[in-house]
VMD Tcl script that builds the backbone (N, CA, C; Angstrom):
set m [mol new atoms 315]
animate dup $m
set s [atomselect $m all]
$s set {name element resname resid chain x y z} {
  {N N MET 1 A -27.405 107.496 -139.477}
  {CA C MET 1 A -27.811 106.673 -138.396}
  {C C MET 1 A -27.774 107.428 -137.073}
  {N N CYS 2 A -26.840 108.284 -136.924}
  {CA C CYS 2 A -26.755 109.095 -135.711}
  {C C CYS 2 A -27.964 109.999 -135.596}
  {N N VAL 3 A -28.439 110.485 -136.749}
  {CA C VAL 3 A -29.603 111.363 -136.730}
  {C C VAL 3 A -30.837 110.563 -136.303}
  {N N LEU 4 A -30.973 109.327 -136.801}
  {CA C LEU 4 A -32.093 108.480 -136.422}
  {C C LEU 4 A -32.022 108.107 -134.947}
  {N N ASP 5 A -30.809 107.820 -134.481}
  {CA C ASP 5 A -30.634 107.489 -133.072}
  {C C ASP 5 A -30.989 108.682 -132.186}
  {N N ALA 6 A -30.597 109.880 -132.639}
  {CA C ALA 6 A -30.890 111.089 -131.877}
  {C C ALA 6 A -32.400 111.324 -131.858}
  {N N GLN 7 A -33.073 111.116 -132.980}
  {CA C GLN 7 A -34.525 111.291 -133.042}
  {C C GLN 7 A -35.231 110.267 -132.143}
  {N N LYS 8 A -34.766 109.026 -132.184}
  {CA C LYS 8 A -35.352 107.987 -131.333}
  {C C LYS 8 A -35.164 108.333 -129.859}
  {N N GLN 9 A -33.962 108.834 -129.572}
  {CA C GLN 9 A -33.668 109.209 -128.183}
  {C C GLN 9 A -34.580 110.347 -127.738}
  {N N GLU 10 A -34.818 111.331 -128.624}
  {CA C GLU 10 A -35.713 112.440 -128.290}
  {C C GLU 10 A -37.134 111.935 -128.068}
  {N N GLU 11 A -37.584 111.022 -128.924}
  {CA C GLU 11 A -38.915 110.445 -128.765}
  {C C GLU 11 A -39.015 109.685 -127.433}
  {N N ILE 12 A -37.982 108.928 -127.144}
  {CA C ILE 12 A -37.957 108.182 -125.877}
  {C C ILE 12 A -37.980 109.156 -124.709}
  {N N ASP 13 A -37.200 110.225 -124.798}
  {CA C ASP 13 A -37.173 111.229 -123.729}
  {C C ASP 13 A -38.531 111.903 -123.576}
  {N N ASP 14 A -39.178 112.212 -124.713}
  {CA C ASP 14 A -40.495 112.846 -124.667}
  {C C ASP 14 A -41.526 111.922 -124.007}
  {N N VAL 15 A -41.500 110.642 -124.404}
  {CA C VAL 15 A -42.428 109.679 -123.822}
  {C C VAL 15 A -42.156 109.524 -122.326}
  {N N ALA 16 A -40.882 109.447 -121.974}
  {CA C ALA 16 A -40.514 109.314 -120.564}
  {C C ALA 16 A -40.955 110.542 -119.780}
  {N N GLU 17 A -40.783 111.739 -120.371}
  {CA C GLU 17 A -41.188 112.971 -119.693}
  {C C GLU 17 A -42.702 113.017 -119.528}
  {N N ASP 18 A -43.441 112.616 -120.562}
  {CA C ASP 18 A -44.903 112.588 -120.469}
  {C C ASP 18 A -45.358 111.613 -119.377}
  {N N ARG 19 A -44.713 110.459 -119.362}
  {CA C ARG 19 A -45.064 109.462 -118.338}
  {C C ARG 19 A -44.764 109.986 -116.938}
  {N N SER 20 A -43.567 110.594 -116.810}
  {CA C SER 20 A -43.200 111.091 -115.485}
  {C C SER 20 A -44.132 112.220 -115.054}
  {N N GLN 21 A -44.567 113.062 -115.997}
  {CA C GLN 21 A -45.517 114.125 -115.661}
  {C C GLN 21 A -46.856 113.514 -115.251}
  {N N GLY 22 A -47.257 112.469 -115.934}
  {CA C GLY 22 A -48.501 111.787 -115.576}
  {C C GLY 22 A -48.409 111.177 -114.190}
  {N N VAL 23 A -47.268 110.571 -113.895}
  {CA C VAL 23 A -47.071 109.961 -112.579}
  {C C VAL 23 A -47.057 111.044 -111.505}
  {N N VAL 24 A -46.369 112.158 -111.816}
  {CA C VAL 24 A -46.292 113.247 -110.840}
  {C C VAL 24 A -47.681 113.822 -110.576}
  {N N SER 25 A -48.461 114.035 -111.641}
  {CA C SER 25 A -49.808 114.583 -111.431}
  {C C SER 25 A -50.683 113.585 -110.671}
  {N N GLU 26 A -50.524 112.292 -110.957}
  {CA C GLU 26 A -51.279 111.272 -110.214}
  {C C GLU 26 A -50.879 111.262 -108.745}
  {N N LEU 27 A -49.594 111.391 -108.475}
  {CA C LEU 27 A -49.127 111.433 -107.085}
  {C C LEU 27 A -49.636 112.681 -106.366}
  {N N LYS 28 A -49.690 113.808 -107.097}
  {CA C LYS 28 A -50.230 115.027 -106.494}
  {C C LYS 28 A -51.700 114.857 -106.149}
  {N N ASP 29 A -52.452 114.201 -107.042}
  {CA C ASP 29 A -53.866 113.941 -106.765}
  {C C ASP 29 A -54.021 113.050 -105.534}
  {N N GLN 30 A -53.199 112.008 -105.469}
  {CA C GLN 30 A -53.268 111.107 -104.316}
  {C C GLN 30 A -52.902 111.844 -103.033}
  {N N LEU 31 A -51.901 112.709 -103.120}
  {CA C LEU 31 A -51.497 113.489 -101.953}
  {C C LEU 31 A -52.634 114.405 -101.502}
  {N N GLY 32 A -53.318 115.023 -102.439}
  {CA C GLY 32 A -54.458 115.873 -102.100}
  {C C GLY 32 A -55.559 115.077 -101.427}
  {N N GLN 33 A -55.829 113.873 -101.944}
  {CA C GLN 33 A -56.839 113.023 -101.328}
  {C C GLN 33 A -56.436 112.630 -99.916}
  {N N LEU 34 A -55.167 112.309 -99.737}
  {CA C LEU 34 A -54.681 111.947 -98.401}
  {C C LEU 34 A -54.801 113.124 -97.431}
  {N N LYS 35 A -54.504 114.325 -97.915}
  {CA C LYS 35 A -54.657 115.507 -97.056}
  {C C LYS 35 A -56.112 115.694 -96.652}
  {N N ASN 36 A -57.033 115.507 -97.594}
  {CA C ASN 36 A -58.458 115.629 -97.274}
  {C C ASN 36 A -58.884 114.575 -96.250}
  {N N GLN 37 A -58.420 113.344 -96.445}
  {CA C GLN 37 A -58.746 112.282 -95.487}
  {C C GLN 37 A -58.182 112.598 -94.111}
  {N N PHE 38 A -56.959 113.132 -94.083}
  {CA C PHE 38 A -56.342 113.492 -92.805}
  {C C PHE 38 A -57.162 114.569 -92.105}
  {N N ASP 39 A -57.597 115.564 -92.868}
  {CA C ASP 39 A -58.416 116.628 -92.276}
  {C C ASP 39 A -59.723 116.067 -91.722}
  {N N GLU 40 A -60.343 115.136 -92.455}
  {CA C GLU 40 A -61.578 114.516 -91.977}
  {C C GLU 40 A -61.321 113.731 -90.693}
  {N N PHE 41 A -60.240 112.949 -90.690}
  {CA C PHE 41 A -59.908 112.169 -89.495}
  {C C PHE 41 A -59.599 113.086 -88.323}
  {N N LYS 42 A -58.943 114.190 -88.596}
  {CA C LYS 42 A -58.613 115.134 -87.534}
  {C C LYS 42 A -59.899 115.718 -86.939}
  {N N ASN 43 A -60.846 116.081 -87.792}
  {CA C ASN 43 A -62.126 116.616 -87.302}
  {C C ASN 43 A -62.885 115.564 -86.506}
  {N N GLU 44 A -62.907 114.331 -87.010}
  {CA C GLU 44 A -63.575 113.251 -86.284}
  {C C GLU 44 A -62.904 113.012 -84.934}
  {N N PHE 45 A -61.575 113.087 -84.916}
  {CA C PHE 45 A -60.834 112.905 -83.661}
  {C C PHE 45 A -61.207 113.992 -82.658}
  {N N GLU 46 A -61.300 115.218 -83.121}
  {CA C GLU 46 A -61.661 116.324 -82.227}
  {C C GLU 46 A -63.074 116.119 -81.670}
  {N N GLU 47 A -64.005 115.669 -82.529}
  {CA C GLU 47 A -65.364 115.401 -82.057}
  {C C GLU 47 A -65.373 114.284 -81.024}
  {N N MET 48 A -64.620 113.216 -81.292}
  {CA C MET 48 A -64.557 112.101 -80.349}
  {C C MET 48 A -63.932 112.544 -79.038}
  {N N LYS 49 A -62.929 113.395 -79.124}
  {CA C LYS 49 A -62.278 113.904 -77.914}
  {C C LYS 49 A -63.272 114.709 -77.075}
  {N N LEU 50 A -64.083 115.528 -77.733}
  {CA C LEU 50 A -65.108 116.296 -77.009}
  {C C LEU 50 A -66.130 115.363 -76.366}
  {N N GLN 51 A -66.517 114.310 -77.089}
  {CA C GLN 51 A -67.472 113.357 -76.527}
  {C C GLN 51 A -66.896 112.660 -75.300}
  {N N VAL 52 A -65.624 112.291 -75.368}
  {CA C VAL 52 A -64.974 111.638 -74.227}
  {C C VAL 52 A -64.899 112.613 -73.044}
  {N N ASP 53 A -64.551 113.861 -73.326}
  {CA C ASP 53 A -64.490 114.859 -72.256}
  {C C ASP 53 A -65.858 115.046 -71.604}
  {N N ARG 54 A -66.917 115.097 -72.433}
  {CA C ARG 54 A -68.271 115.233 -71.885}
  {C C ARG 54 A -68.636 114.006 -71.053}
  {N N ALA 55 A -68.282 112.836 -71.555}
  {CA C ALA 55 A -68.596 111.606 -70.824}
  {C C ALA 55 A -67.874 111.584 -69.477}
  {N N LEU 56 A -66.617 111.996 -69.464}
  {CA C LEU 56 A -65.866 112.043 -68.203}
  {C C LEU 56 A -66.488 113.055 -67.235}
  {N N ALA 57 A -66.931 114.181 -67.766}
  {CA C ALA 57 A -67.584 115.175 -66.910}
  {C C ALA 57 A -68.883 114.603 -66.341}
  {N N ASP 58 A -69.641 113.893 -67.174}
  {CA C ASP 58 A -70.879 113.270 -66.686}
  {C C ASP 58 A -70.588 112.225 -65.620}
  {N N ILE 59 A -69.544 111.436 -65.832}
  {CA C ILE 59 A -69.158 110.421 -64.846}
  {C C ILE 59 A -68.772 111.091 -63.532}
  {N N TRP 60 A -68.036 112.188 -63.628}
  {CA C TRP 60 A -67.637 112.915 -62.416}
  {C C TRP 60 A -68.866 113.435 -61.679}
  {N N ASP 61 A -69.829 113.994 -62.441}
  {CA C ASP 61 A -71.060 114.481 -61.813}
  {C C ASP 61 A -71.809 113.339 -61.121}
  {N N LEU 62 A -71.892 112.199 -61.786}
  {CA C LEU 62 A -72.559 111.045 -61.172}
  {C C LEU 62 A -71.848 110.602 -59.899}
  {N N LYS 63 A -70.523 110.641 -59.943}
  {CA C LYS 63 A -69.752 110.253 -58.760}
  {C C LYS 63 A -70.053 111.197 -57.598}
  {N N LEU 64 A -70.122 112.492 -57.895}
  {CA C LEU 64 A -70.443 113.461 -56.846}
  {C C LEU 64 A -71.860 113.247 -56.326}
  {N N GLN 65 A -72.798 112.932 -57.222}
  {CA C GLN 65 A -74.168 112.668 -56.783}
  {C C GLN 65 A -74.225 111.431 -55.896}
  {N N ILE 66 A -73.473 110.397 -56.264}
  {CA C ILE 66 A -73.432 109.170 -55.460}
  {C C ILE 66 A -72.874 109.468 -54.078}
  {N N CYS 67 A -71.808 110.276 -54.035}
  {CA C CYS 67 A -71.240 110.642 -52.729}
  {C C CYS 67 A -72.261 111.402 -51.892}
  {N N GLY 68 A -73.025 112.293 -52.521}
  {CA C GLY 68 A -74.062 113.038 -51.801}
  {C C GLY 68 A -75.133 112.115 -51.258}
  {N N VAL 69 A -75.550 111.151 -52.078}
  {CA C VAL 69 A -76.567 110.198 -51.631}
  {C C VAL 69 A -76.032 109.352 -50.482}
  {N N LYS 70 A -74.771 108.928 -50.588}
  {CA C LYS 70 A -74.173 108.142 -49.504}
  {C C LYS 70 A -74.164 108.936 -48.209}
  {N N GLU 71 A -73.801 110.218 -48.292}
  {CA C GLU 71 A -73.786 111.051 -47.094}
  {C C GLU 71 A -75.190 111.178 -46.500}
  {N N GLN 72 A -76.180 111.366 -47.384}
  {CA C GLN 72 A -77.553 111.467 -46.896}
  {C C GLN 72 A -77.994 110.168 -46.242}
  {N N LEU 73 A -77.614 109.043 -46.851}
  {CA C LEU 73 A -77.977 107.753 -46.261}
  {C C LEU 73 A -77.311 107.558 -44.917}
  {N N LEU 74 A -76.041 107.956 -44.814}
  {CA C LEU 74 A -75.347 107.828 -43.529}
  {C C LEU 74 A -75.992 108.720 -42.480}
  {N N GLU 75 A -76.387 109.935 -42.864}
  {CA C GLU 75 A -77.058 110.812 -41.921}
  {C C GLU 75 A -78.398 110.214 -41.531}
  {N N GLY 76 A -79.114 109.675 -42.503}
  {CA C GLY 76 A -80.391 109.029 -42.219}
  {C C GLY 76 A -80.208 107.831 -41.328}
  {N N LYS 77 A -79.140 107.092 -41.519}
  {CA C LYS 77 A -78.865 105.918 -40.689}
  {C C LYS 77 A -78.583 106.353 -39.258}
  {N N LYS 78 A -77.853 107.458 -39.112}
  {CA C LYS 78 A -77.575 107.961 -37.765}
  {C C LYS 78 A -78.876 108.363 -37.082}
  {N N ILE 79 A -79.757 109.027 -37.846}
  {CA C ILE 79 A -81.044 109.419 -37.276}
  {C C ILE 79 A -81.844 108.172 -36.916}
  {N N PHE 80 A -81.815 107.179 -37.827}
  {CA C PHE 80 A -82.532 105.934 -37.552}
  {C C PHE 80 A -81.955 105.244 -36.331}
  {N N ASP 81 A -80.631 105.265 -36.190}
  {CA C ASP 81 A -80.004 104.659 -35.016}
  {C C ASP 81 A -80.453 105.376 -33.752}
  {N N ILE 82 A -80.530 106.689 -33.822}
  {CA C ILE 82 A -80.977 107.438 -32.656}
  {C C ILE 82 A -82.436 107.105 -32.362}
  {N N GLU 83 A -83.259 107.079 -33.438}
  {CA C GLU 83 A -84.661 106.732 -33.244}
  {C C GLU 83 A -84.785 105.292 -32.767}
  {N N GLY 84 A -83.964 104.432 -33.302}
  {CA C GLY 84 A -83.989 103.027 -32.895}
  {C C GLY 84 A -83.650 102.870 -31.425}
  {N N SER 85 A -82.753 103.666 -30.932}
  {CA C SER 85 A -82.413 103.558 -29.511}
  {C C SER 85 A -83.438 104.289 -28.646}
  {N N LEU 86 A -84.157 105.250 -29.209}
  {CA C LEU 86 A -85.181 105.967 -28.456}
  {C C LEU 86 A -86.425 105.100 -28.241}
  {N N VAL 87 A -86.760 104.297 -29.203}
  {CA C VAL 87 A -87.965 103.474 -29.109}
  {C C VAL 87 A -87.906 102.544 -27.906}
  {N N PRO 88 A -86.846 101.770 -27.738}
  {CA C PRO 88 A -86.813 100.898 -26.557}
  {C C PRO 88 A -86.812 101.692 -25.249}
  {N N VAL 89 A -86.141 102.821 -25.234}
  {CA C VAL 89 A -86.100 103.633 -24.014}
  {C C VAL 89 A -87.497 104.128 -23.671}
  {N N VAL 90 A -88.247 104.586 -24.668}
  {CA C VAL 90 A -89.612 105.062 -24.433}
  {C C VAL 90 A -90.498 103.912 -23.971}
  {N N CYS 91 A -90.333 102.748 -24.599}
  {CA C CYS 91 A -91.132 101.583 -24.198}
  {C C CYS 91 A -90.840 101.182 -22.754}
  {N N VAL 92 A -89.580 101.130 -22.393}
  {CA C VAL 92 A -89.199 100.769 -21.027}
  {C C VAL 92 A -89.726 101.818 -20.053}
  {N N GLY 93 A -89.629 103.084 -20.439}
  {CA C GLY 93 A -90.152 104.162 -19.580}
  {C C GLY 93 A -91.654 104.022 -19.377}
  {N N ALA 94 A -92.379 103.735 -20.458}
  {CA C ALA 94 A -93.833 103.560 -20.352}
  {C C ALA 94 A -94.159 102.354 -19.480}
  {N N LEU 95 A -93.422 101.261 -19.645}
  {CA C LEU 95 A -93.641 100.060 -18.843}
  {C C LEU 95 A -93.397 100.356 -17.368}
  {N N LEU 96 A -92.307 101.038 -17.074}
  {CA C LEU 96 A -92.015 101.409 -15.685}
  {C C LEU 96 A -93.108 102.318 -15.123}
  {N N GLY 97 A -93.574 103.248 -15.963}
  {CA C GLY 97 A -94.657 104.137 -15.522}
  {C C GLY 97 A -95.916 103.353 -15.195}
  {N N MET 98 A -96.229 102.341 -16.021}
  {CA C MET 98 A -97.411 101.510 -15.763}
  {C C MET 98 A -97.243 100.713 -14.481}
  {N N VAL 99 A -96.040 100.147 -14.284}
  {CA C VAL 99 A -95.785 99.348 -13.082}
  {C C VAL 99 A -95.906 100.231 -11.848}
  {N N VAL 100 A -95.298 101.422 -11.877}
  {CA C VAL 100 A -95.362 102.328 -10.728}
  {C C VAL 100 A -96.798 102.745 -10.472}
  {N N THR 101 A -97.541 103.009 -11.528}
  {CA C THR 101 A -98.955 103.386 -11.371}
  {C C THR 101 A -99.750 102.264 -10.748}
  {N N MET 102 A -99.477 101.000 -11.150}
  {CA C MET 102 A -100.179 99.850 -10.570}
  {C C MET 102 A -99.824 99.669 -9.104}
  {N N LEU 103 A -98.556 99.912 -8.785}
  {CA C LEU 103 A -98.135 99.753 -7.400}
  {C C LEU 103 A -98.778 100.809 -6.508}
  {N N TRP 104 A -99.008 101.973 -6.948}
  {CA C TRP 104 A -99.565 103.033 -6.149}
  {C C TRP 104 A -101.065 102.875 -5.963}
  {N N LYS 105 A -101.675 102.087 -6.738}
  {CA C LYS 105 A -103.129 101.921 -6.591}
  {C C LYS 105 A -103.411 101.053 -5.460}
}
mol reanalyze $m
mol bondsrecalc $m
mol representation Tube
mol addrep $m
């Protein structure tokens, strides 16, 4: 009976070892798949990071362009203000010139 028990125990150990090897190989396969997925996610993350950096650079360029346009508009407004104040002065000068010319006749 001891011999039968020993044989049964060996069979049980063999089956357990085969199962554990199967589980270990399955876990190794899953680990490999997870590593591949991680590498893919890492590459996608790097691409997304580059896209965000490019977008931020584009936003910065647009901001600088907007500031340039604002400066040009302010300069144009100053010129318009100067022209706006020149028009009435020229009109008043012409009117005075006409009045003086009429008086001298």
